[in-house]
N, C-alpha and C positions, 0 to 999 in steps of 0.2 A: 847879260841874266838880267830882265826883268823883275822886281819882285815886287809883290801887292797884300793888299788883302781883300777879303770879302765877307760880308756879312750878309745874315739873314732879317738883322732887326727883332730880336727873340723879345716877347714880353711875358715873361714867365717869369714866376718869384725866384729870388734870389735864395742858391740854395744854403747860402750859410744864413744870409740875417731874414730872410721870411719875406722882404719886400718886395712887390710889382712896381713897377714905375707904368705908368700912364701911357698908350700908347704916341701919344702927342709930345712927350716928351723924351721917350724912345727915341722919335724921330730927330728932334731936334740933338738930341746925343750922337745920334750919327753921322747930321750934318756936321758937326763938331770934329765928331772923328774923321771925317774925310780930308775935312781942313787939315789938320794937324795932319796926316797921311801926307798931303801934300806939302805942307812945308817942311818935314823931315825928308823928303827927298823920294819916298816910295814913290814909284811906277805908274800903279792900278789900283784902282779899290771898284769892287764890283757889289751890287745890291741883288739880292736874292728878291723870287716874286712867288708868293704863297696867297691864300685865298681862306686862314686859317684864323683863329684867337689866339694864334700861343705867337701870331708874328704880326709886325706890323706894315709890311710895305707890302700891298698888290699891285704898283704899280712901279717899278723903276725910274723911268723913265723922269717920274714929277722928281723922287727924292735927289737923281742924279741932276736932275736942273737946278735945284735949289742948291744944291754943293759945286754945281759948275759956276755960280755967281761968287764964290768963298775960295775958291782955286785960281790956279793958275797953269800949271804944268800936269799937274798927274791926270793917266787914262782913265773915262767915265764908263765901266761897260755894267751892262747888266749880266747877273750870273747865278741863276739865268731867267731868260725870257721864255715864259713857258710858251713855244709856240703852236703846238699841237692845237692847243684852246682858246687862240686869238686869232685875230686877222690878220695876215701878213703886212697889208695895207696899211694899219693902223699903227703895227710895229715900227716900220718903216718910219711912217711920217712921224713917229715920236722921240726915233733916236735921230733922224737927221735935223727934227728942230733941236735935240740938244745939243748938236752937231755945231749947230750956227750958234749956239748959247755960248757953249763952250771954245769957240774958236777952232774947233776941226778935232777935240777930245772924245769924241764918243765911239761906245764901242755895243754893238751886240752878242750876248754870248746866250746862242739860241740851243734848247734842249727841249726835253718831253716831260721834265719834271719826274722827282722823286715821290710825291703827292699827287692824288686824280680829283681832289675838290673842286678843281677849274670846269675839269669835264661835265659832270652836272649841271653845274652852277651854268655855264656859257651853252648848255645845249648838245652835249659831243658826246657821241656813243663810243663810252673805252675802248669797247672791242675794237676800234676801228686806231689803236692808239699808236700804231707804228706807222700807219698810213699816213694817218693827217699830218701828221709832222714829216714824213718824205713828203707830200705834195707840197707844203707851205711853206719847208726849207726852199722846195724850186722855185716857187713863186717869190718868196722876196727876194735869193739872187738876181731875177729876173727885174724886179722893183727896184735895184740897187743899181743894176748896168743899164739901164733905158728908162727915160721918163716917160719915153710913152708907152703902156702896154697892153699886150692883148695876151687873154689867158681863156685857156678852151674850158676851164671847169672841172669839178668830179667833184670834191667834196665842198669845196667852195665855188659858188658861183662863178661865173665865166666874168671878163672883163676886155672891152672890143676899142682898144686902141685910145684910153683914157691917160691922161696926165697926171701923173701922182706928186704931190707938191710938200711941203717945202723940198728943194734939193738940199744934200749936205756938202759944206764944207768939203769933207773928205769925197775922194774920185778912187776906185768906188769907198765906200762907208765899210769899216771891217767887222765880219764877221766870223765870229769862233763857233765849233760846234761842241756841246759839252759831252760827255762820255760818259757813263756809269762804269763800265766794262765789261761790252759786248762788244764782240769781231764784227759784226755786221756795223754798228754804229761807227768803230774806228775807220772801216773800208769804206763805206760812206762819205765820212767827212774828206778821207785820201780822195778818193776818185773825184769829188768837187774841188779840189783845191782847197780845202777851208782848213784853217789851224784848229789843232782838235783841245780842250780842255778835258783832263784828265782825275777822275776825282777818284782818288785814294783814300776811301775813307775807313778802311780794314783790311788786314791780313797784312804779307809781307809786302812789301812795294814789289821785290820783283817779281811778283807774281803777275806783275801789268807790264812787264816790260813787251811782252809780244803783242799788245796792243798799239804799243808805239811803232813798231816794224810795222804793222800789220797796215798802219796809217801812212806810212811811209812807202809802202811796197804800192799803197792802191794808188798811190798818185804817181810813180812814175811809171807803174803801167797805164793810167791815162794820159802821158807825156807832158805831166806836169812837176811843175818846181818843189821842192820836197817843204810840204808846210812845217809852219812852226808847232810846236807840240807847248805845253803848258800843263804843268799840276798845280791839282787843289788839293788841299789839305788839311787838316784838322789840329790845332796847336794852339799851346801858351806860351808865355817869356815874361819872366821875370828877372829882378835884379840878381838872385840865388836859384840855383837851381833846385835845393827842396823845397823853396816858398811856390818856383812857377810849379811844380808838381803838387803840394799841398793843396795850394789854393784852386787847382783847376778840376781836382778830382769831383767834389762835391758836383759843381754843374754840367761838367760832362754825363757825369754817372745817370744824374737825375733824369738831363733831354733822351741820353741814350734808351734808357728804362724806360721812360716813357712812351715813345717813340716806338720802342720793341713791344708795349703792350697789343700795339695796335698791330703788328706785322710777324709776331711770334717769332721775335728775339728773344732770347734769357735777358734778365739784367747784368747791366754790367756793374761788375765785382771790380775791389781792388789788385787783387790780383793779377787778373786779365790787363786793367789799366796799366799795371806796373811794365805787365810784358810789354804792352804795345811804343815803352819809352827807351827800348835803347838802338842801336845805330840804326839796325833793319826793321824796329817796329814803323808801324804805320804814323803817329801820333809825333807831332813837334811840341815837345815842351821841356823848356830847362832854362838856364840862362841863354844870354844870348849867343857866348861859344859853343853853346851845344846844340843849336837850334841853326847858326851857320854851319856846323860840322856836319849835322844833318842834310841841309839842302846840297850841301858839295858830295857827300856820299851819294844822294839820289842822282846827279846830275851825271856822275860816271854810269848812272843803270841806262837814265834815260836820253841824257843830251837837248837836256830840255832848254827853250830858251824863256819861259816865265814858270814863278811858282808863285800863288796865291795864298795866302796862309788863313782860316777860317778862326778867328780870335774867338768869337762869342759864341758857339756852340750852342750852350747853357748860359744864363745872366749871368752876369761878373759886372763890376762896380763901376761905374762910368768912368771914376779916377784913374782904375786901373786898368781898364781899355785901354786911355790916352798913354800910360805908361808903357802898355808892352808895345801901342805904336810905336812912340819913342823911341824906343830901344831896336826894335825890327828896322827903323828906318836910320838909325846916327850908329849903331853896333852892328847887325848882321850884315845889314846891306856893303859896309864897306868890306866887312871881313871874306864875304863870299865873293866881291869884285876883283877883290885884291888877288884872291887864291887861284881866281878863275884866269886871270890877268898873269899868274905867272906859270898856272898849266900850260895855257897857250903857248911861251916860249919856251919852258922846260922840255929839255929829250925824255922820249918815253918812260925809257927805265930808269931816270931819273924820279919822274914824278911816282910812279908805281912805289918805289921804293919810299919816300915820303909819305904817302899814303898809307903803306902800310905800319908804318912806324907810327903816326900819327893815330890811325885807329888801334892798334895794341897798346898807347898811351891810354887813350880814352879807355879800353876794355878791363885797365889794369888799374 
C-alpha cells in the first residue's frame, strides 16, 4: 500500500495560540513538509486547490514544482485540481511540466471541488456543475493520450488537431478521480478505468464500501482491469495517544464549525469528536500504533492500494506537523507494510483469528 499526506495549506488562526502565519510563510512551511515526507519514505504528497482567504494554494502545480526541486522519490499530486472550473489544456500542461521537473513523479487528482468559489471567479455556471466535470475530464484524458487533439467543443470551445506541449515523462500521466461519496462518480471513474480517491471525512467508513464495489464493477463492465482505490481521511499523529487527541481537537473543531456555518452543519463538539476516534470511526487520531491499526482495519473493508492522511484540517504548529509526518513515515508505514506482508502469506483463518484478537485487545 502507498501511504502519504495531503494538505490544503490553511492560513487560519492557530486554535491554541491564536497566531496566524502569513500565506508566504505557510507555503514555505508546506514545501518543507513535502521535503520531510520524501526523506522519511512516504510515497505521495498531495496539495489541494482553493480560491478562499483561508487557504494559501490556488495553483497546486506551482507549489509541487517548488517541492520537486527538494525531493527525489515521493509522488507529487494535486488533491484536488478543480477541473470543472479550469481549462483541461492548462491543467495538463502544468502537470506535464511538473512531471518533467520531477523526473516522472507528477499526478493529477481531478475533482469537482468541495467549495464553489472558483465557478463565479472563472465565469462558470454552477448549475452545470456535473456536466462541466464530465466534459472536461473526457478532454483531459484525450490530451494525455495524444499529442495532437481534435475536440468538437461543447461547454469548452473546440480544438482542431492542435498539438499540446510539453509532453510528460510518464506515458500516460496518471489521473485519479476524487469522489466524495456519490455512486455516479464512482461508476464514472470505474467505467473510464481511472483510479479513485474516496474521501471519508464523516460517518462510519464501512458505509462507503459500496462505492468501492461500484467502482470495480463499472470497470469490469467496461472491460477494464480493476483500477486502484485510494482512501483520503483526516487525522493527526503524536508520540502519545492522549496528546494527539487533545492537541488535534481545537484545530479540527474550529475548522469544521466554521465551514459548518456556511453549509448548515452543527458545531463539532467533543463528544462527537471522541466517538469518531474508535476503530470504526472516520478520524485517524492517536499514536503511531493506533493509526497503523486503523489503516489495517480499513484495508480489510476496502482492499485499497493507497491511503492519504490530511494532517492539517485546521492550523497546527509547523514543528508538530513535521513530527507527525516523521511518525507516519518512520513508524506507521513500516508497521502497516509488515502486517500486510504477513497477511498476504498467512492462511485466511489464521489472519481472522489474529485480527479478532488484536481488536479485542484494543477495545479492552
